[in-house]
N, C-alpha and C positions, 0 to 999 in steps of 0.2 A: 404711153398715151401722149400724142403730140397735141398739146393744148393750143398751140398758136396756128397750126396749119392743117393738121390731120382731121379726119372724120372721127367722131366720138360716139360710141354707143353707151348710153346711160342705162343702168340696170337697177331694178328694185333690190333693196338690201333687207333681208328678212332672216331673223334668227342667226345673225352673224355671217350670212352667206349671200353672195350675189346670185340672183335668180336669172337663169339663162334667158327667159322671156316671160312676159306677163301671162297669166293663166288663160286669158282670152286670146292670146296670140296677136294682139293689136299694138301697133307702134305709131308714133307721131314724129314728124320732122322737127328738128331743133334748129332755129334760125339764128344767124349772126345779124344783129340789127344794123351793123355798119355796112354790110354788103347786101342785105336783103335776101340772102341765099341760105339754104340749109347746110349745116356742116355736120350733121349727125342725126341720131334718132333717140327717142326715149319711150318708155312704155306708156301706153294708154290704158292704165290699169283699171280693172273693174272691181266690183264688190268682192269677188273671190280673193283677190290679192290683199285687199284690206282685211278681210276675215283671217287670212293666214297670218298677217302681221299682228293683228290684235291678239290672236291666240299665242303667238310667240312672245309678245310682251307680257301677257298674263302669266305665262309659265315662268318667265324670268323675274317677275315681280316678287315671287315668294322668297327668292334669295337676295335680290338687290335691295329690297326694302329693309332687310335685316343686316345688310353690310355696314360695318362701322363707318361713322362719318369721316374719320381720318383716311380710311381707304378710298372712299368716294372722292374726297378732296384731292388725294394724290393722283387719282386717275384724271380728274378734271385739269389739274395743273400739268399733267403729262400731255394731255390733248393740246393745251395752250403752248407748251414747249415745241411740240411737233409743228403746229401751225406757224409758230414764229420762225422755225427753220425753213418752212416752205412758203413764206409770206409772198415772195415775188411770183411764185407759181400760181398761188391762189388769186393774186391780184390780176394777173394776165387772164386767167380763166374767167373771173368775174366780169372783166371788161369785155371779153369776146362774147360772153353769153348775154350780157345786159345792155351793152352799148355805151356804158360810161367810160370816161378816160381812165386808162391804167393808172395815171397819177392819182386820181381820186380813190380808186380801189386800194392803192398802195398806202395812202396816207390816212384814209378814213375807214373804209369798210373793213378791211382785214385786221388792222390794229384794234378796232372795236370788237371784232369777233374774239380776238385773243383776250381782250379785257373782260368780256362777258364770262369766259371760263375762269379766269384768274379771280375775278371778284367773288363769284359764288363759291369757288373752291375755298376761299377764306371765310366768306360770310357764314357758311354752314358750321364752321368750327367755333364761331364766336356768338352765335345766336343764343339768347337766354329766354326762358319762359317766365311767367309771372306767378306770384303767390300772394295770398291774402290771409291775415290772421284775424279771425272774428272774435277778438277780445276774450280768448279763453274758451269759447264755445266750440270752435272748429277751425281748421286750417284748410284753405282751398289752394290748389295749384293747377296749372294747366300743362297739358302735354300736346304734342303734335305727332301726327302720323301721315305718311304719304297717302295720296288719294287712290292711286292705282295706275291704270293705263291712261295716259294723257294724249289727246289728239291735238297736234300742233300744225296749224295751217298758216303758211307764210306767203308774203307777196313777192312781186317781181322787181321792186324798185331798189331795195337794199337787201338782196337775197339772203346771203349767209349772215350778215350783220343782224337782221331781225329774227331769223330762224334761231340763231344761237342765243339770242336774248331770251328765248323760250326754253331751248334745250338745256342750257346750263343750270338754271334754278330748278327745273323739273327733275333733272338727274341728281342734283346736289342733295335734295331732300328725300330721295329714295324712290321716286316714281320710275316707271318704265314708259316708253313713249313710242308713238307711231307718228311720223312726220309726213306731211303732204306739202312739199314745196310747190311754188307756182310752176305750171307747165311751161311758162316762157323762160324761166331761169332756174334750171334744175342742176346745172353742172357742178357748182361748188358744194351743194348738198351731197351729191353723189361722191365727190372727192373726200368729203368729210368722213364718209363711212370708213375709208381705209385708215384715216387718222385715228378714229376711235378704236378700230381693231388693233392697230399698232400700240395704242396707249393701254391696252388691256381691259377695255370695257367688255364685260361679259356678253356673250351671245344673247340676243333677244332684248337687251335693255333698250337699245335704240334701233328702230326699224324705219326705213325710208321707202315710201310708196309714191311713185311718180305717175302723173296723169292729170286729167281735167278735174277741176273743182266740182263741177256739177255731178260727176260720177264718183270718183274716188274720195274727193273731199266730203261730199254728202254722205257717203257710206260711213265715214268716221263720225260725222255729226249725228247720224241716226242710229249708230251702233249702241245697243243697250249695255254693253260691257265697257264702254269708254265714258267714264263719269265726268270728264273735264274736256272742254274745247277751248283752246287759246288761238284766236284768229286775229290777224292783221290784214286789212284790205279794205275793199269798198263798202260804203254804207248800205247799199242795197243787198249785198251779199250778207252783211251782218243781220239784216232783217230776216233773210232766208234762214240763217243759222238759228236765230231765236225761235222762229216758227217750227223748224224741223227737229230741234232738240227738245222742245217743250215737253213732249210726252215722257221724257226720261229724267226731267228735273236735273239737268246737268249744270255743273258749275261752269260759268262762261267768263272769259275775258275777251273783250272785243275792242281793238284799237282801229278806228275807222277813219273816215275822211276828214279833211280840214279845208277851210277857206280862211286862212289866217291873216288877220290885220297886222300891218306894219305901220305903227303910228309915229310920225316924225314931227316933233314940236320945233318951234322957232329957235330954241336955244340948243338944239342938237349940235354935237361936234360933227360938222358936215363931212369932214374928210373921212373919219371913221365910219360914219353913217352910210355914206355912198359906197364905200368899199365893201362893207358888210351887206348892204342891201343888194348889191350885184350878186353876192354869193347866196343870200337867202332867197333870191328870186330865181336864179338860174343854175345853181349847183345840181349836178346829176340830171341835167336837162329839165330842171323844174319838177322832176319826178320824185319828190320827197313830200310826205304828208305834212311836214312842218314848214314848208316854204311859205314865205310871206307874200302871197299872191294878190292881196288887197293892200296897196300902199296908200296911206292917208297922210297928206302933207299939210302942215299949217300954212296959211296963205302968205305969211310974212317971208318965208323962204321957198315958196313953191317954185317960182321961176328959176331961182338959182339951183335948187335941188334937181329939177327936171333937166336943166342944161348939163349938169355934171353927171347925172345918172345915165343919161343917153350917151354922153361921150364915153364913159367908162364901159358901158354895155357894148358899144360898137368895137371895143378893143378885144372882146372875147373872140376866141378862135374856135370856130366850128370845123371839126375835121376828124381825121383818123384817130380813133381812141388810143391807138398804140403810140402816136406821136407825142413826145413830151411837151410840145408847144400847145397841144389841143386842150382847151378848157371846157368845151361843150361837145359831147359825143352824139350818138344816135338815140332816138326814142326807141322804146322796146319792141314795137311791132308796127307793121303797116296799118293795121286796124286802129291802133292808138294814135299814130301820126294823123290819120284822116280825121279822127275825132277831135284832136287838139286843133287842127287847122279849121275845122268847122266853127270853132268858137271865134276865130279871127273874123270870119264872115259875119257871125252873129254880132260881134262888136261893131263892125261897120254898119250893119243894119240898125243897130241901136244908137247910131250917131257917134260912135267912138272914133278917135283920131289915132292912127298908127304912127307913133313917133319914131320907131325903128323896128325892123324885122317884119314879121307877118308873112314871110315867104320862105321857100326852101332854097338853100344855097346850091349852086351848081357844082356837083361833085364829079370827079373823073376816075377812070380806071375801075378798079374793083369796088369803089365806093359809089359808083354811079346810081345804083338802085338802093342805096342805104336810106334809112328813115331819119333824115336830118331836117331840122327846122331852125331858122335863125331866131335868136332870142328876141322876144317881142314885147314892146312897151306900148300900152294903149291909154290915152287920156280921154277926158270928156265923157266918162261913163257914169250913169246914174247908179247910186248905191243899191237900188232895187232891181237893176237889170240882171239878165241871166249871167253875163260875164263876171259880175261882181258877187253873184249869189251861188253859182254852181262850181263845183270843183272841176278844174280843167286838167290839172296834173301834168303840166308840160311847161315849156319855157315861155309862158305868156302871163304877164302881170298887168293889172289895171291900176292907174294912179288917179286919186281924187283929192280935192282940196277941202279943208275945213277951217273954221274960224276959231272956235273956242274948245277948251278941254271937254266940256260937256257934249258938244257936238261930235267930237272925235269918239268919245265913249259910246254915244248913241249909234253912230255908224258902225263902229267895231262890233257891237253886240247885235247888230241887225243881220243876223245869220242863223241858220239852223245848226251850224257847226260851232264847235268850241274846243278845238284841240290845242292851239297855241296862239301866242301873240308876241309881237316885238314892240318895244317902246323906246324911243330915242329922246332923251332930255338930260340936261345937266342939273335939273332941279330935283333934289332928293325927295322933298315932300310930294311933289307932283308924281314922281315915279311910284311912290308908295300908294298914293291916292288912285292913280289910274290902274295900277296892277290889281288893287283891291276890287275895282269896279268891273274889270274885264271878265267876261264869262268864258274862261278857257282853263284847261288843265295845267298849262305852263305859260308863264310870262317871262320873256327875256328882256332885260333892261340894258340897253347899250351893248348888246351882243346877240349871237344866234348860234344855236346848236351846241352850246356848251353843255356837256352831259355829266351829271353826277349820279352814278348808279345807286347811291344811297337814298335818293329822293324819289317820291312816287311819280309815275308817268301814266297818263291816260287823258281821256277827253270828257268834256261836258256835252250835254245835249246830244245831237246826232253823231258826235265824234267818238262815241263808244261807251262801254260799260266796264267798270272796275279799274283798278290800278295795279301796276306792276313795277318792278325794280326794287332792289334792296329788300327790306323787311316785307314790303307789299308782295313781292314775288314769293317769298317764303310762305306768306299767308295764303296766296293764291293757290299754290301747289300742295298745300297740306290741309288736313282737317284738324281742328283744335278741340280738345276735350277738357272739361273742368272736372277735377276730382276733389270731393269734399270729405275730409276725415274729421269725425267728431272726436273731441278730447274726452277721455275717460275721467269721471269724477271720483 
C-alpha cells in the first residue's frame, strides 16, 4: 500500500476479515485535504454491514469477555509495540488523510495512540474493587463485568488518537467493539486492523465499519444489541444520538463541542503565554475541540499581548503537510473550509477587526486546490456575538479585553459550552479561585493539552455527558455489581 502517492481502497473489517465490498455495493471518494483531490475510496456502508459487524462482535464476546486480564493486557501491549515500530508510516497516513502536518502526527497523534494502548494494558492489571464490612452483620463487595458490544464513533480531527482512546479501555475490560470512524478520515483506522490482527486479537473482537454517520453510525446508535455508544464529535450529532438511542436505554459517553476561554491576567509570563497561545489557537489548524478560541486578556497587558501574539502568529507556515517547515496544514474538507470562512465574514458584519489572516494563502502546483486558510485573529468582538459564542473549529480566534477577575469569569462562563479552559497567572491563589469558578471539565493553568490519562475527561453543559480516561473509562465500559454476604451467627 503506497501511503504517500498511491490510490488506497479502504475495506470494512468484520470478524477478522477484510470485506471485498460493502453489502450495498456503494463506495465514497476519499479526499486528500492538501490537494482537494480524491486518492482512493471507502465503503458507504449500510445497515446490513453494521448488522454483520454487530453479530460478529456478539459471537466473539462470549470468549473475549472470559479471557484472562493478563492475556488481554499482553495483546494491547503488542498492539502498542507494532504501532511504535510503524510510527512514521502511520504519521504520514494520518497527515495525508486529515491535512495536518506530518510533524504534528509524528509527535502528538501517533505517540498518544501508543500511550492509549499501553496505559490501559497496565490499568486493567492494577484495578481493584471495593468492599465494606457492616460491623459483623454482613460484608459487601463489588465486581465488574464488561457490558457487551460497544459502538465507538470517532471524529475526523484527531482520528486514530481519539478512536483508540475508546478502543483501548473497551477491549481491556473485555468488551467487543464495532467502530465507525469518520468518513473523512478512515485511513489509519483501516490500517489499525492489520496491527490488531498481527498482535493476535481474536477475530470479531474489533470490527471496523466505514461510511456516513447518518447511515452506518445511526445503525449502531439504534441497534438493540449494542448497549453502549461512545461518541466524540459535534453537539448537534450528540443530541441526535440521545434521541435515537433513548428507546434502548443505552449507556452513553458523549464528548462534544467546545468554545474554550483562554484567560490571560496581567501577571502572566508573557513569553510562555504567547508561545502556548499560538499553539492552543492554531494547532491542527484549530481543529481541536480543546483549542482556546475565546482569548480574554486583562486590559493592563492587552496591547502588549496583541502585538506579540500577532507577530508570532504571522510566523506560522501554512503549506504542504509533508514539509518539515509547515506548522499549519489544510482543513479537512472543502465544506468545512467554507463554513470556517463564513465566520470571518460574520465577524466583519459584527464589527470585528481582522488583525491577521482571514484569507486563503495562494498555493501552487498540486496544492492549488487544497483547503488552506491563514491563521486568523479577530478583535473588537462582543462576548454575545456569534463568533464568540459558536464553535468555529478552525484557525480563527477572537480576542476580547477584561478589567477584573470577576468580569473574566463572567465572560468565560457566558457560553453554552464547558469543555475546557486555560488560565494564565503567576498568582497561585488566583489560579485556584478562577479554576474553581470556571464551568468546564478541564482547566489548564499556565499550560495547554497536558494530558494525564489517570484523570477524568469530559465536558460540562453542552460539551457532553459522562467522563472517560483512567478509572472513569473502566467505569464507563463495565457494569458494576454489589454482592452482600450475610455473616452466620
